[in-house]
N, C-alpha and C positions, 0 to 999 in steps of 0.2 A: 504494500500500500504506500503510495507516494505521500509525502508530507511536505508542504510548502512552508518555508521558514523565513521569518523576518527578525532582525535584530535591531536594538536601539543604537543610536550613535555611540553610546558608551561601550558597546560591544558585549555587555552582559546585563542581566537583570532577572527578576522573577519571570517565570514562564506561564503562558496561558495557551491551552489547547482551544483553538477556535473551530467550531463545527458549523458547517455550511447549511444554507437553505437547500431546497430541492434543486435550485438553479446551478449548483456546483460551486467550485472554488473559482468564481468569476470575478468581474470588476468590483462588485459590491463587497464580497468577502475580503478581497485584497485591500479595498479601501479601509475596511474595519481593522484589518491587521496592521495597516500602516498607521492608523490612529493610535492603536495600542503600542506599537513600536515607538512612535513619537513620544508617548507617555513614559517610556522607559522599560517596556516589557519585551521579552523574547516570545515570539508568537509562532505556533505551529498549526497549520490548517491541513488536516488529512483529507485525502480523496475518499470520501465515504462510499461512493458508488464504484469503487475500484474492482469489485468482484464481477460486475456485469456491464459497466459502462465507464471504464477508466478514462479520466480526463474530461468527464462530462461538464459542459458549460452550455447554458442556453440564455436566450434573451429574456427580458422580464415583461414581455407583452403577453397577450392571451395565447398566442401560438407557442411561445416558450413555456408558459405555465402548463398548457395541456401536455406538451412533450415531457416536461419535467415530472409532472404527476404520474405519467406512465412509467418513467424510470423509477420513481420512488415506490411504486407498487411492487417492484421486483425485490425490494429490500426486505431482508429477514431481520426484524428488530433485535432479537437476542444476539444474532451473529454480529450485527452492526455495533451493538454496545460492546461486545467483546473486542472487536477490532479497535474501537475508540479507546477502550481501557489500555490496550496494547500501545496505541499511539501516545496516550498520556504517559505511560511508563517510558517509552522511547524518548519523549521530549526531555526527560530529565538528563539524558546523556548528550543532548545537543550542546555544542560549544556556546558558552556564555550563559546558559540557563542555570539559575540558582534556586535552590530549595525545591519544594514539592509544587508541581504545576497546578494551576487552577484550570477550570473548564468553563467555557462560555459558548453558547450556541443560539442560533436563531431559527425559528420555525421548526423544521425537522431537526435541526441541530439543537434547538431548545429542549425537545423531547429527549434526544440522545444525551444531552448534558445532564439532565436529571437521572437518566439511566446510569450514567457514569458515577454520579454522586451516590447512587444506591449500590452499584456493583464494584466500584473502585474506591480509591482513596485520594481524591483531589484535595487541594488545600482550600478551595472555595469553588462555588458554582454560581454562574449567572445564566438564567434560562429566560430567553425572550420568546414569548407566545408559542410555547410548545404544546401542540394540540393533544399529545398523548400523556401529558403530565398527570391530569386528573385521574386517568385510569391506572396510573402506576403508584398511587399513594400508599398502597399496601407495603411498599418497601421503605417507608419513611423512617422506621426505627433503625434501619441500617445506615442512615445518612449521618455522618459525624462532622461534615464540613458546613461552614456558614453558607447560606443559599439565598439568592435574590431572584425572585420571579417578577417578570414584566408581562403584563397583558393589556389589551385594549378592551374597553367596555362595549364596543360596537363591532366585535369580531364575528363574522359570519361562520368561521370555521371552529370557533371555540365558544360554546354556550356560556353565558354568565353563571349558570348553575355549576359548571365545572370549576370556574374560578372561585365561586363561593365554597365549593367542596375543599379546594386547596386552602382557603382562608381558615376553614374550620379545622382542617388537619394540622395546620401549623400553630393554631392558637395555643398559647402557653408554652411553646417550645422555643428555647433561646437559639439565636443564630439564624432564624428564618425571617425574611422580609418579603412582603407582597406589595408590589406597586402596580396600580391600575391607572392607565392613561385614558383620556377622553379621545379614543382613536379606534381604528379598526385593526385588521391583521397586518403584520409585516410593516408596521409604521416606521421602522428605522430604515427601511430599504429605499435609499435615495435614487436607486436605479429604476424604480418602478413607479410610473405615473399612477398606476391603479391603487397603490397601497401607501406610499410615503406620506407621512404627516410630520412636517418639519418641527412644529412646536412640541409634539409628543416625543419625537426623536431626541430633541435637544434636552428636554427635561429628564427623560429616562437615562440618557447617556451621562448626564451630570450625576445622577444617583448611582449609576454603575461605577463611575470613576471614584466617587466617594466611598463606595463599598469596597473597591479594590484598594484604595488608599488605607482603609482600616484593616483589611484582612490579608492583603498582598502588597505591602508597601514597597515602593522603589527606594533604594538607599539614597 
């Protein structure tokens, strides 16, 4: 499985495993990785579709969405989580990476990030609008890392009832944060005219960086 790596100007820093949307490790994911590297992090973005569509990238229009959903349908979630846990462990050995990596994912990657928090040992987890998170809450007792969830309150792919279930599950548990923006799905994706919400993206990103500053600080 290929993993794309970005390093900060300093050459070293805490590591973050960045998990793609269904559109692949394309311009959007690369832009997010560059943001994180500019903030001082070593970033690794694995090719989640490597078993059946290595190097997959698609546009963020309706045609690309349809094609990417078809590819995502080929994914076996337990296998993908196992692959990503292996990538998390491999990222520790990348030149310049310090400490135990965190995991961060968007959409499909948001679900996989939560799966890694359950099955692996990341230092922290940030999950953006993972549609499968609500159905995977049974593993919450296995999660030992601080976790930040982002959702939109007008997401056609994730019912508000699912977000409410997450809120109930984390109630009274330390280290868990739920942020709900006034937005739809994939609101951080500036490559998508269908989804991007600039205000929600900026607000959620500020909360993400504050979360990492607390739990994965750059020296």
